[in-house]
N, C-alpha and C positions, 0 to 999 in steps of 0.2 A: 464453398466462396475462403477466401481472407479477404472479410471489413474489418477496414485498417481505427484504430484508435488514434488515431490526431486527434491532438489539440481538447481530445477528451484525458478528466481527474479520475480516477477510479481507484477512490480508498479500499483494502485487502487487513481485517480483520484476522488474527491465526494465521499469519506471516508468513511468517517463523518453519510453518512445515503445513508438512499435507497439500490437500484443496485447494491452503489460504498460498500458499506456494505458489500450487501448480495455480490456479486464477494471476498470482503477478503474474510470473513467464508468460502466461499464452498475453497478458493484455501490455505486456513490456514490445513483445511480440510483435503484437501488435499499433507497435508507438506509442501507450498512452504514457501518459504519466503516473508514476503509481506513488500511494501513500504506505506504505504495511506499515502495521498495529498487531506487536507483542508484544511480548514478555519481554523476554531471550533479548539482548541489544547486538549482542554476537552473529545469531543467531542472523537477527535483521540486517544489520550492516552488509556482511556477505551476499544480504540476495538483494540485495535496490543496487547492490556494485554491481550480478548477473546483470540486471533487471533493464539498469541504465547503461551499462555495454551492450546490448542486446536494441534496447530501444533505439541511445544515443538522446532518450529523453530522459527528465527527473526522475529518482525514484530517492523519498525523504519514507525516512523512517523516526518513527514513532514508536518507543520501548512506553505501554502501558497497559494494565491489568484492567482490565474490561468488567473484572466480578466486585470491584471498586466504583461507585459511582464518583467520589472526589477524580481520578482517575479518566471516566469517562470528557466529565465537563472538565479536565485539564489536554486532554487529548483531540477539542474539537478546537477545542485554545489554539492547541499549536494547525493543527490545520487549517485554519482565519489566516497563522498567519502567516503557512506559505503557498498558500494561493488563494486566486478569489470566488474562486466556486469549485464544487464536485456535482457530477456527471452521474458517477454512481456510487456507490457505499455494499458491500460485499462481503456479507455477516460468515463466517468462517472459521469465529471461533469452533475452541471445542465446547 
């Protein structure tokens, strides 16, 4: 069963590798708008470009180290600037 996520916004932490990256690509394949959060900006930008090419939908990069409370708050503020809602939050940060 191939469930579309068109018009859904999915935030994925730990999006630069492993399970997080796999989830981003799966959501992009299902046409979701994805927001990628991790520390490695270069990897995030590469994955976001791949996701956007795959889905035709937006893919946003938010570099953040979620072990620091102030960076979590900043990430939430950036999410609010980019989209008007979040449908799913997937915490895959190691």
